[in-house]
C-alpha positions as CSV (number, residue, x, y, z in Angstrom):
1,M,-12.3,16.2,-18.3
2,S,-9.3,17.6,-20.1
3,P,-6.4,15.5,-21.5
4,E,-4.2,16.8,-18.6
5,E,-6.7,15.6,-16.0
6,W,-7.0,12.2,-17.7
7,T,-3.2,12.0,-17.5
8,V,-3.4,12.7,-13.8
9,V,-6.0,9.9,-13.4
10,W,-4.0,7.3,-15.3
11,L,-0.8,8.3,-13.5
12,S,-2.5,7.9,-10.2
13,L,-3.9,4.5,-11.1
14,R,-0.4,3.5,-12.4
15,V,1.3,4.7,-9.2
16,G,-1.3,3.0,-6.9
17,G,-1.2,-0.3,-8.8
18,V,2.6,-0.5,-8.9
19,A,2.8,0.5,-5.2
20,V,0.4,-2.2,-4.1
21,A,2.0,-4.9,-6.4
22,A,5.4,-4.0,-4.9
23,A,4.2,-3.9,-1.3
24,L,1.9,-6.9,-1.4
25,P,4.6,-9.7,-0.9
26,V,6.4,-7.6,1.8
27,A,3.1,-6.9,3.6
28,F,2.1,-10.5,3.6
29,A,5.5,-11.7,4.8
30,L,5.4,-9.1,7.7
31,A,1.8,-9.9,8.5
32,W,2.7,-13.6,8.7
33,L,5.7,-12.9,10.8
34,L,3.7,-10.7,13.2
35,A,0.7,-13.1,13.4
36,R,2.6,-16.4,13.8
37,G,6.1,-15.5,14.9
38,R,7.3,-15.5,18.5
39,F,10.7,-13.8,18.7
40,P,12.5,-11.1,20.6
41,G,11.8,-7.6,19.1
42,R,8.4,-8.6,17.7
43,V,6.8,-5.6,19.4
44,L,9.5,-3.3,18.1
45,L,9.0,-4.7,14.5
46,D,5.3,-4.1,14.9
47,G,6.0,-0.5,15.9
48,I,8.4,0.1,12.9
49,V,5.9,-1.3,10.5
50,H,3.1,1.0,11.7
51,L,5.3,4.0,12.1
52,P,4.2,5.7,8.8
53,L,0.7,5.8,10.2
54,V,1.7,8.1,13.0
55,L,4.7,10.0,11.6
56,P,4.0,13.2,9.7
57,P,4.1,12.2,6.0
58,V,6.6,15.0,5.4
59,V,9.0,13.2,7.8
60,T,8.5,9.9,5.9
61,G,9.1,11.7,2.6
62,W,12.3,13.4,3.9
63,L,13.6,10.0,5.2
64,L,12.9,8.5,1.7
65,L,14.7,11.4,0.2
66,L,17.8,10.8,2.3
67,A,17.7,7.1,1.5
68,F,17.1,7.3,-2.2
69,A,19.3,10.4,-3.0
70,P,22.2,9.7,-5.3
71,A,24.5,9.8,-2.2
72,G,22.0,7.9,0.0
73,P,22.5,4.2,0.9
74,I,19.7,2.9,-1.4
75,G,19.9,5.6,-4.1
76,A,23.7,5.0,-4.7
77,F,23.0,1.3,-5.1
78,V,20.1,1.8,-7.5
79,E,22.0,4.3,-9.6
80,R,25.1,2.1,-9.7
81,W,23.2,-0.9,-11.0
82,T,20.6,0.8,-13.2
83,G,22.0,4.2,-14.0
84,E,18.7,5.7,-13.0
85,T,17.3,7.6,-10.1
86,V,13.8,7.5,-8.6
87,L,13.9,11.2,-7.7
88,F,11.3,13.3,-9.6
89,R,10.1,10.1,-11.3
90,W,6.8,8.2,-11.1
91,T,8.7,5.3,-9.7
92,G,9.6,7.4,-6.7
93,A,6.0,8.3,-6.2
94,A,5.1,4.6,-6.3
95,I,7.8,4.0,-3.6
96,A,6.3,6.7,-1.4
97,A,2.8,5.4,-1.9
98,A,3.9,1.8,-1.1
99,V,5.6,2.9,2.2
100,M,2.5,4.8,3.3
101,A,0.1,2.0,2.3
102,L,2.2,-0.8,3.9
103,P,0.9,-0.4,7.5
104,L,-2.8,-0.7,6.4
105,M,-2.0,-3.7,4.3
106,V,-0.1,-5.5,7.0
107,R,-2.9,-4.8,9.6
108,A,-5.7,-6.2,7.4
109,M,-3.6,-9.3,6.4
110,R,-2.4,-9.9,10.0
111,L,-6.0,-10.0,11.3
112,S,-7.0,-12.3,8.5
113,I,-4.1,-14.7,9.2
114,E,-4.8,-14.6,13.0
115,A,-8.5,-15.5,12.3
116,V,-7.5,-18.8,10.6
117,D,-8.4,-21.7,12.9
118,R,-5.0,-23.4,13.8
119,R,-6.9,-26.6,14.5
120,L,-7.6,-27.0,10.8
121,E,-3.9,-26.7,10.1
122,S,-3.0,-29.2,12.9
123,A,-5.5,-31.7,11.6
124,A,-4.0,-31.4,8.1
125,R,-0.6,-32.0,9.4
126,T,-1.7,-35.1,11.4
127,L,-3.0,-36.5,8.1
128,G,0.4,-36.1,6.6
129,A,0.3,-32.8,4.8
130,G,3.5,-30.8,4.8
131,R,3.9,-27.2,5.8
132,V,3.8,-25.9,2.2
133,R,0.7,-27.9,1.4
134,V,-1.1,-26.8,4.6
135,F,-0.2,-23.2,3.7
136,A,-1.4,-23.5,0.1
137,T,-4.6,-25.5,0.7
138,I,-5.8,-24.1,4.1
139,T,-4.0,-21.0,5.4
140,L,-3.8,-19.0,2.2
141,P,-7.4,-19.7,0.9
142,L,-8.9,-18.9,4.3
143,S,-6.9,-15.7,4.6
144,L,-7.2,-14.6,1.0
145,P,-10.2,-12.3,1.4
146,G,-8.3,-10.4,4.1
147,V,-5.3,-10.3,1.9
148,L,-7.3,-8.9,-1.0
149,A,-9.0,-6.4,1.4
150,G,-5.6,-5.2,2.6
151,A,-4.5,-4.8,-1.1
152,V,-7.7,-2.7,-1.8
153,L,-7.2,-0.6,1.2
154,G,-3.5,-0.1,0.3
155,F,-4.5,0.9,-3.2
156,A,-7.0,3.5,-1.8
157,R,-4.3,4.8,0.5
158,A,-1.8,5.0,-2.3
159,L,-4.3,7.0,-4.4
160,G,-4.6,9.6,-1.6
161,E,-0.9,9.9,-0.8
162,F,0.3,13.5,-0.7
163,G,2.8,14.6,2.0
164,A,5.5,12.0,1.5
165,T,5.2,12.1,-2.3
166,I,5.5,15.9,-2.7
167,T,8.5,15.9,-0.3
168,F,10.2,12.9,-1.9
169,V,9.6,13.4,-5.6
170,S,8.1,16.9,-5.8
171,N,5.1,17.9,-7.9
172,V,6.1,17.3,-11.6
173,P,3.1,17.4,-14.1
174,G,2.9,14.2,-16.1
175,E,5.6,12.5,-14.0
176,T,4.7,12.6,-10.3
177,Q,1.6,14.7,-10.2
178,T,-1.1,12.3,-8.9
179,L,-4.7,13.2,-7.9
180,P,-4.0,14.9,-4.5
181,L,-1.1,16.9,-6.0
182,A,-3.1,18.0,-9.0
183,I,-5.9,19.1,-6.7
184,Y,-3.4,21.0,-4.5
185,D,-1.9,22.5,-7.7
186,A,-5.3,23.6,-9.1
187,L,-6.2,25.2,-5.7
188,Q,-3.2,27.6,-6.1
189,V,-4.6,29.1,-9.4
190,P,-7.7,31.3,-9.3
191,G,-10.5,30.1,-11.6
192,R,-9.6,26.4,-11.5
193,E,-12.4,25.5,-9.1
194,P,-14.2,23.4,-11.7
195,A,-11.1,21.2,-12.2
196,V,-10.7,20.9,-8.4
197,L,-14.3,19.8,-8.1
198,R,-14.0,17.2,-10.9
199,L,-10.8,15.7,-9.4
200,A,-12.1,15.8,-5.9
201,L,-15.3,14.0,-6.9
202,L,-13.3,11.4,-8.7
203,S,-11.1,10.9,-5.6
204,V,-14.1,10.5,-3.4
205,A,-15.6,7.9,-5.8
206,L,-12.4,5.9,-6.0
207,A,-11.9,5.9,-2.2
208,L,-15.5,5.0,-1.6
209,A,-15.4,2.1,-4.1
210,A,-12.2,0.8,-2.4
211,L,-13.8,0.9,1.0
212,V,-16.9,-0.9,-0.2
213,V,-14.9,-3.6,-1.9
214,S,-12.7,-4.0,1.2
215,E,-15.8,-4.3,3.5
216,V,-17.4,-6.9,1.2
217,L,-14.2,-8.9,1.2
218,T,-13.8,-8.7,5.0
219,R,-17.4,-9.8,5.6
220,R,-17.0,-12.7,3.1
221,S,-13.9,-13.7,5.0
222,G,-15.8,-13.7,8.3
223,R,-18.6,-15.8,6.9
224,R,-16.2,-18.3,5.4
225,L,-14.4,-18.8,8.6
226,H,-17.7,-19.0,10.5
227,V,-18.9,-21.8,8.2
228,L,-15.8,-23.7,8.7
């Protein structure tokens, strides 16, 4: 692989890693709220969380562009406090990837939290354990494989993100050009089929590895709950 292709790979891993790290606490909080919360508007919140799954990615990217533009509600705040903008930057690509990965992460984590036996938590409380201790010693350990599976799925989704990224932060080599954008860019130039093949095979390998890891973690979670 050429140095430019390695740059694309490392940038993709960087964008995917930062996107998952940023989305993880938000996804877990939303998953917990949707799994355990009983409040008006829960169905609406569920729909909003999963909206990026069904919206055209270009629409999601356009909405991000409106929000993070210098005159946008979030972009103006970020620029005022940091003097920076996320437009045409890898940080913007990470934001787009995080938004697109969030629904998958929430779904996997929510299923894992819902699978935790509430009787174990009730038994711990009757023995005097507080809510924080019950969460730290029972709920979180039992749901952890599902949380990790959600993170892995989110990472795979972030690596494959295309539509929202190119709409939000464009296709800037060395800055926002991740694997899908590099493949698209190479397809526009005659004679670059070998580069397309290398990058495509690498994308398939990373996605397949993520799915295998996610499946292993999900099965381990199921066996753990079954044993208990």
